[in-house]
N, C-alpha and C positions, 0 to 999 in steps of 0.2 A: 108266142103269139103276141100282139099286140095290144093293148088296152084301149077301149075306145067306145064311145056311147051313142048309141043311135043305130038305125037300119040301114043309114045312105052310104055311099060309098065313103070312102076315105078321102081327104080333101089332099091338095098337092103339096102342104108342107108333112102331112101323117105318110105321104107316099116317098118323099123325098129322105126323111128321117128314117123309115122303114130300109130303103134301099141302102143309107149310109151304114145302118147296123148289119144288114146281109154280106155288104162287102166286108166287113170285119170280123164276119163268123170265120172260124176254121171250115173246111170241108165237112167234116164229121159234124159237125153243130150246123152246119149250112142244110145237110142231108134228113138230120132230126128233124129241124123246123118245117123243112119241106114235104115231110112223112107227114107232121103233124096237122099240116095245112090240107094236106092232101084225102087224110082220113076224115077230117071235118065236112068236107068238100066230096066224097064221095057220094055218087047217084043213086045209091040204095037209102038214102031218106026218104021221109015222109015229103017235105017240102023241100025246096033246093036252097042253096046255103045261100047266107047273106053276102053281099057285095066286097064289105071287106076280108073277108075270108077267101074269095076268091080273086081279091086283088094280091094278098099274101104270096097263095099258093103261085099265082103268076109271078110275083117280083122273085119269088125264091127260085121258079123254073129258069128266068132270064140270066139270074144269078149264076146257078149251076152251069148253065149252059157256056156260059163265058168262062168258066175254069175247065171246063171238059175239051 
């Protein structure tokens, strides 16, 4: 997962960095990243997930769909 501060969404630079990192990951590492993001964003928690975690989940999902 990315390290970030605050509860706000990732900015454009952080999203570009995340996309670049995900594109360089092996399919196994990408799957692990996706699973970790999904675990954090599961709807069984008391509060909704923070925006950066959802953004990481979505970006990992997009990268996985490109490769499958």
